[in-house]
Every structure is written in C-alpha cells, then in structure tokens.
C-alpha positions, 0 to 999 in steps of 0.5 A, a space after each residue: 675041987 676043979 672047976 669044969 671048963 665047959 667046951 661047946 661045938 656049935 655048927 649051924 646051916 645059914 639060908 643062902 640069901 642070908 649068910 652075908 647077914 648073919 656073918 656080920 652079927 656074928 663077928 660082931 657078937 664074937 668081939 663082945 664074947 671075947 671080952 667075957 671074963 669067962 671066956 677062954 676062946 671063941 672061934 668063928 668057922 665056916 666049912 670050906 666046902 660048905 660056906 653056908 655052914 658055920 661052926 662055932 667053938 667056944 671054951 668057958 672056964 666054968 659052968 658059972 660063966 657058960 651060964 652068964 654068958 647065956 644071959 648077955 643081951 648080945 647073945 640073946 639078939 644074935 639067936 633071935 636074929 637067926 630065926 627063920 635064917 637057918 636051915 634047920 635047929 643048930 646042933 650043940 655039942 658039948 666036949 670034954 678035954 681030955 
C-alpha cells in the first residue's frame, strides 16, 4: 500500500506593523521544520505584489509525519505568536500531487 504525501499550502496576511516580527520567527521556525524526519520540503514565500501576504508550501512524507509536525512545540509557539497579528484566518489548502 502506497503512503500518501501530505502537501499543504497556507496563505496568511500579516498586519503591516507585525511583518518584520512574524518573518523573523517564521524563518527560525522553518529551520526547525526542515530538520523533521518526515518533512520533504518547507518553503516560506511572500507575494511580490502583496509583501504582507506569506505563503507556506510544505510536503510531508505521510499523514503520520504531518500529524507529528503539528504536535511540535515550535509549531504551536509560531501559531500562538500569530494571534492578533493577522488580517483574518490563515487559508489552509491541501494539495494532491499528480
């Protein structure tokens, strides 16, 4: 039985006054995520025309790896830090590799 990868695309709009703080923690958190055994890639992007919009693309080897990732303290700290720093709720999309 083939293990399905979990591919996530998360878009979030950061309030302008917090973008530098959020980017600093996002970059630090990315380095920890890239060390996870089940993480194939984690790319932190910013929209050119909308520099306060961040787009996170991540690929995990399995649902188990993705679940483990979400339980890590540094992931929880990052999302808790975002509270009151975003314009609305992050858009989380799950993608399928073709």
